[in-house]
C-alpha positions, -999 to 999 in steps of 0.1 A, spaced: 3 3 0 23 23 8 46 19 -25 13 27 -44 8 62 -25 37 75 -48 27 52 -86 -5 33 -89 -6 12 -117 -32 6 -150 -27 -30 -138 -16 -49 -105 1 -86 -100 -10 -102 -60 -4 -131 -48 -34 -145 -20 1 -158 2 15 -128 9 43 -136 41 23 -111 65 -12 -118 54 -32 -131 27 -39 -112 -9 -76 -115 1 -71 -97 28 -62 -63 11 -76 -73 -20 -105 -52 -6 -88 -27 8 -68 -21 -27 -102 -19 -46 -114 9 -27 -84 26 -24 -80 25 -63 -111 10 -78 -96 21 -114 -64 -7 -104 -79 -36 -123 -61 -62 -99 -50 -96 -117 -42 -127 -83 -21 -150 -84 -26 -190 -64 -16 -223 -65 -61 -234 -57 -87 -238 -82 -107 -246 -61 -149 -231 -64 -151 -215 -25 -109 -195 -35 -125 -185 -67 -154 -170 -58 -139 -157 -22 -111 -136 -46 -141 -123 -76 -164 -110 -41 -131 -97 -28 -128 -82 -61 -103 -93 -86 -104 -89 -120 -86 -119 -134 -71 -149 -112 -46 -173 -127 -26 -195 -114 6 -201 -105 14 -230 -132 8 -204 -156 35 -196 -187 46 -162 -203 21 -169 -227 -4 -172 -208 2 -138 -184 6 -115 -218 -29 -130 -228 -47 -121 -198 -30 -89 -190 -42 -81 -227 -75 -94 -221 -79 -77 -187 -64 -45 -204 -90 -53 -233 -122 -60 -212 -116 -50 -167 -123 -84 -163 -102 -117 -169 -119 -156 -165 -88 -182 -165 -101 -212 -191 -86 -238 -176 -104 -235 -147 -132 -246 -171 -164 -236 -160 -171 -218 -124 -201 -221 -109 -230 -197 -113 -221 -174 -82 -184 -172 -96 -203 -162 -129 -225 -138 -104 -203 -115 -92 -187 -106 -126 -215 -83 -120 -190 -63 -106 -174 -62 -132 -198 -43 -159 -197 4 -158 -235 17 -148 -234 21 -195 -230 -17 -189 -259 -33 -173 -284 -2 -189 -282 -22 -221 -281 -58 -201 -312 -39 -184 -328 -28 -217 -322 -54 -237 -337 -82 -213 -366 -61 -221 -371 -69 -248 -359 -36 -265 -329 -37 -299 -302 -29 -306 -319 5 -328 -346 16 -296 -305 12 -275 -296 39 -291 -317 61 -300 -330 59 -256 -288 60 -248 -280 85 -272 -259 63 -289 -254 43 -320 -262 7 -332 -222 -5 -335 -221 11 -300 -246 -5 -281 -234 -30 -300 -196 -30 -289 -213 -24 -260 -235 -54 -262 -197 -76 -275 -179 -65 -242 -205 -77 -214 -206 -111 -232 -168 -111 -231 -168 -99 -192 -202 -123 -177 -189 -159 -206 -225 -155 -224 -229 -168 -258 -255 -155 -266 -293 -124 -260 -305 -163 -244 -280 -165 -218 -282 -119 -212 -315 -126 -209 -312 -155 -180 -282 -129 -167 -299 -99 -162 -332 -116 -141 -313 -140 -121 -292 -111 -113 -322 -86 -114 -312 -66 -140 -339 -62 -159 
């Protein structure tokens, strides 16, 4: 925390195993103090409960410690582009962890999810939010990526399950 007072990075890589305390204890304070900073957590634990706690504490991504250089670069690129990284090695994650991803949607993305779930088309959303339909579709692609959704049906289900409608 002292080092961050002078220079706040765009992305911080945080190990869960710190010498004096757990990275899970530090993470909420980091996100509260530096909300724009993205946090990639490194761990050797792939259990769903640990993963849920990591995302619930505010992590934007999680990498298992067996990663290679290319995987780290790809993960950081995805974080820069989409604000979140879901490790494909972890397979299907629980609905609780998927739901916690709603926390990473921007206010504009949440608006688009809500309007989409209520049956509005891209052109209707664009008119309502004073955007171009292309911008709305770009937001939707980002939403699908962040939430690991495949199609409109999954987006609508997600919105209903997370009370975003």
